[in-house]
C-alpha positions as CSV (number, residue, x, y, z in Angstrom):
1,M,84.1,83.5,92.0
2,D,80.8,83.6,94.0
3,L,81.2,86.6,96.3
4,G,78.5,85.3,98.6
5,I,76.6,88.6,98.8
6,T,73.4,87.9,96.8
7,D,70.4,89.8,98.2
8,R,72.7,92.0,100.4
9,V,71.8,95.8,100.4
10,A,74.6,98.3,99.5
11,V,74.8,102.0,99.4
12,V,77.5,103.6,97.2
13,T,78.1,107.3,97.6
14,G,79.5,109.2,94.6
15,G,77.9,106.4,92.6
16,S,76.7,108.2,89.5
17,E,80.1,108.1,87.7
18,G,83.6,106.8,87.8
19,I,84.7,104.4,90.5
20,G,81.4,104.5,92.4
21,K,79.4,103.6,89.2
22,A,81.9,100.8,88.4
23,V,81.5,99.2,91.8
24,A,77.7,99.6,91.7
25,Y,77.8,97.7,88.3
26,I,79.7,94.8,89.8
27,L,77.7,94.6,93.1
28,A,74.4,94.6,91.1
29,E,75.8,91.9,88.8
30,E,76.5,89.9,91.9
31,G,72.9,90.1,93.0
32,V,73.3,92.9,95.5
33,N,70.5,95.4,95.8
34,V,72.4,98.7,95.2
35,I,71.4,102.3,96.0
36,I,73.7,104.8,94.5
37,M,73.9,108.4,95.9
38,A,75.2,111.6,94.4
39,R,74.1,115.2,94.3
40,T,72.6,115.3,90.8
41,Q,69.5,113.3,90.2
42,S,69.9,113.4,86.4
43,K,73.3,111.8,86.6
44,L,72.0,109.2,89.0
45,D,69.1,108.4,86.6
46,A,71.5,107.9,83.7
47,A,73.7,105.7,85.8
48,V,70.8,103.6,87.0
49,A,69.7,103.0,83.4
50,G,73.2,101.8,82.4
51,I,73.7,99.6,85.5
52,G,70.2,98.1,85.1
53,S,71.2,96.5,81.8
54,T,73.4,93.9,83.5
55,A,72.0,94.0,87.1
56,V,70.8,90.9,88.8
57,G,70.0,92.8,92.0
58,S,67.9,95.9,92.0
59,I,69.4,99.4,91.3
60,E,68.1,102.8,92.3
61,G,69.5,106.3,92.8
62,I,68.8,108.8,95.6
63,S,70.0,112.4,95.5
64,C,72.1,113.2,98.6
65,D,74.7,115.7,99.6
66,V,76.7,113.6,102.0
67,S,78.4,116.6,103.5
68,D,75.0,117.5,105.0
69,G,74.2,115.4,108.0
70,D,70.5,116.1,107.7
71,A,70.4,115.1,104.1
72,V,72.3,111.9,104.9
73,A,69.8,111.0,107.7
74,E,66.9,111.5,105.3
75,A,68.4,109.6,102.4
76,F,69.6,106.6,104.5
77,G,66.2,106.7,106.3
78,Q,64.6,106.1,102.9
79,V,66.8,103.1,102.2
80,L,66.2,101.6,105.7
81,A,62.4,102.1,105.4
82,K,62.4,100.2,102.1
83,W,64.9,97.5,102.8
84,G,65.1,97.2,106.6
85,K,68.9,97.0,106.5
86,I,72.1,98.2,104.8
87,D,74.8,95.6,104.7
88,I,77.5,97.3,102.6
89,L,78.6,101.0,102.6
90,V,81.1,102.3,100.1
91,N,82.1,105.9,101.1
92,N,83.3,107.1,97.7
93,A,82.0,110.7,97.5
94,G,84.8,113.1,97.0
95,H,86.9,114.9,94.4
96,G,90.6,115.8,93.8
97,N,91.8,118.9,95.5
98,A,95.5,119.3,95.1
99,N,97.2,122.6,95.9
100,T,100.3,124.0,97.6
101,F,100.3,125.1,101.2
102,D,100.6,128.7,100.0
103,V,97.2,128.4,98.2
104,L,95.5,126.4,100.9
105,D,93.0,128.5,102.9
106,E,90.4,127.9,105.6
107,D,87.4,127.6,103.2
108,M,89.2,125.1,101.0
109,L,90.1,122.9,104.0
110,D,86.7,123.2,105.5
111,E,85.0,122.1,102.3
112,D,87.3,119.2,101.8
113,L,87.0,117.9,105.3
114,Q,83.2,118.3,105.3
115,L,82.8,116.2,102.2
116,K,85.4,113.5,102.7
117,V,85.7,113.1,106.4
118,Y,82.4,114.4,107.9
119,G,80.6,112.8,104.9
120,G,82.1,109.4,105.6
121,M,81.3,109.8,109.3
122,F,77.7,110.8,108.7
123,C,77.1,107.8,106.3
124,S,78.9,105.3,108.6
125,K,76.9,106.4,111.6
126,A,73.7,105.9,109.6
127,V,74.5,102.2,108.9
128,L,76.4,101.0,112.0
129,P,73.4,100.4,114.3
130,G,71.8,98.0,111.8
131,M,75.1,96.3,111.0
132,R,75.8,95.8,114.8
133,A,72.3,94.4,115.3
134,Q,72.7,91.8,112.5
135,K,76.4,91.1,113.3
136,W,77.5,91.6,109.7
137,G,78.7,94.6,107.8
138,R,81.2,96.0,105.3
139,I,82.4,99.6,105.1
140,I,84.9,100.6,102.4
141,N,86.3,104.1,102.6
142,I,87.8,105.4,99.3
143,T,91.0,107.5,100.0
144,T,94.4,108.0,98.3
145,A,98.0,107.0,98.9
146,A,98.7,110.7,99.5
147,G,97.0,110.2,102.8
148,K,100.0,107.9,103.7
149,A,102.8,109.9,102.1
150,A,101.8,113.4,100.9
151,G,103.6,114.7,97.9
152,Y,104.2,118.2,96.5
153,S,101.0,120.2,96.0
154,T,98.6,117.6,97.4
155,L,96.6,119.8,99.9
156,P,94.0,119.6,101.3
157,T,93.3,116.1,99.8
158,A,96.3,114.6,101.6
159,M,95.1,116.0,104.9
160,S,91.5,114.7,104.5
161,R,92.6,111.4,103.2
162,A,95.0,110.9,106.1
163,A,92.1,111.5,108.4
164,G,90.0,108.9,106.4
165,I,92.8,106.3,106.7
166,A,93.0,106.9,110.5
167,M,89.2,106.7,110.8
168,T,89.3,103.4,108.9
169,K,91.8,101.8,111.3
170,S,90.1,103.1,114.4
171,M,86.7,101.9,113.2
172,S,88.1,98.4,112.4
173,K,89.3,98.1,116.0
174,E,86.0,99.1,117.4
175,Y,83.5,97.2,115.3
176,G,85.4,94.0,114.5
177,V,83.7,92.2,117.5
178,D,80.4,92.8,115.6
179,N,81.7,91.2,112.4
180,I,81.8,94.7,110.7
181,L,84.9,94.9,108.6
182,V,86.2,98.3,107.7
183,N,88.9,98.9,105.0
184,T,90.1,101.7,102.8
185,V,91.2,101.6,99.1
186,C,93.9,104.2,98.3
187,I,93.2,105.1,94.7
188,G,95.9,106.3,92.3
189,S,95.7,107.3,88.6
190,I,92.4,105.8,87.4
191,R,90.3,106.6,84.3
192,S,87.6,108.2,86.4
193,A,85.1,110.9,85.5
194,Q,87.2,113.4,87.4
195,N,90.4,112.6,85.5
196,L,88.5,112.6,82.2
197,R,87.4,116.2,83.0
198,K,91.0,117.1,83.8
199,A,92.1,115.5,80.6
200,E,89.5,117.5,78.6
201,E,90.6,120.7,80.3
202,A,94.3,119.9,79.5
203,V,93.3,119.4,75.8
204,A,91.3,122.6,75.7
205,A,94.3,124.5,77.3
206,G,96.7,123.1,74.7
207,E,98.8,121.3,77.3
208,V,98.3,118.0,75.4
209,A,96.9,117.2,72.0
210,T,94.6,114.4,73.0
211,I,93.0,112.8,76.1
212,E,95.2,109.7,75.5
213,E,98.3,111.8,75.6
214,Y,97.2,113.2,78.9
215,Y,96.9,109.7,80.3
216,I,100.3,108.7,78.8
217,E,101.8,111.6,80.7
218,R,100.1,110.7,83.9
219,C,101.4,107.1,83.8
220,K,105.1,107.9,83.3
221,T,105.6,107.7,87.1
222,V,103.5,104.5,87.4
223,P,105.6,101.3,87.5
224,V,103.2,99.3,85.4
225,L,103.2,102.2,82.8
226,R,99.5,102.7,82.5
227,V,96.6,104.2,84.3
228,G,94.0,102.0,85.9
229,E,90.4,101.4,84.8
230,A,87.5,102.2,87.1
231,R,86.3,98.6,86.7
232,E,89.6,97.4,88.2
233,A,89.0,99.5,91.3
234,G,85.4,98.3,91.4
235,D,86.6,94.7,91.4
236,L,88.7,95.2,94.5
237,I,86.0,97.2,96.3
238,A,83.4,94.5,95.5
239,F,85.8,91.8,96.8
240,L,86.3,93.7,100.1
241,S,82.5,93.9,100.4
242,S,82.1,90.1,100.1
243,E,82.2,86.9,102.2
244,R,85.5,86.1,100.5
245,A,87.2,89.0,102.4
246,S,86.0,87.8,105.8
247,Y,89.4,88.1,107.5
248,I,90.4,91.4,106.0
249,S,89.8,94.5,108.2
250,G,91.7,97.7,109.1
251,T,93.8,97.6,105.9
252,A,94.7,100.5,103.5
253,I,95.2,98.9,100.1
254,N,97.0,100.9,97.4
255,M,95.2,100.7,94.0
256,D,97.8,102.6,92.0
257,G,99.9,100.4,89.8
258,G,102.8,100.5,92.3
259,A,103.1,104.3,92.2
260,A,102.9,105.0,96.0
261,P,106.2,105.4,97.8
262,V,104.8,103.5,100.8
263,V,103.0,100.1,101.2
């Protein structure tokens, strides 16, 4: 399927590994000029080298801590100075942070909100003026289904992701008139870099014998009885970035094999 986004310009935060890297691969294969952002330049360089092997559009990496508003302004300023526009923004930067309320404290909550909510706000504000001017834009916020229905020991992630879902819906109402579509993908159990690190920690602690056993345990509550692949999440995000999704906005799509207790 031709997604109709050749020569568009996309920024993918958290793009050096996992889901962000997967969507960058797909967008670049579709002829999009992709800029991936993350904190560590060496990881970005490695990702760029891999993505470049199949890219039709250009691919580059810019180091940026999206929780820092000044850093976001500088990094997005570089992109706009080079390309003159940003058509697609994937707010993917974030990490799992699942604890009980007893463990939750002010520092933990502040750090989570700063990265996932303020970061998404900073990046969106950097691209919206240009999207409004050209009357075309796509913003996809990556959240989790815990933001819809929090489970046991899901804090502060469930709180920050609920805020991200609410921000998505509000933005979609405000910017639809400018042909800027805003959606969120609620990620479940995916073979991401974060989950791989958790699997390796579980093996090291003797909780499971192998990484595959870790994933088998994770998928016991997933109706399709497997964990998802990062590329599958990337396919959905790329579709939402495209002309083919031109009447989809304000949605929160579960990407979790049916595991979420809510639609």
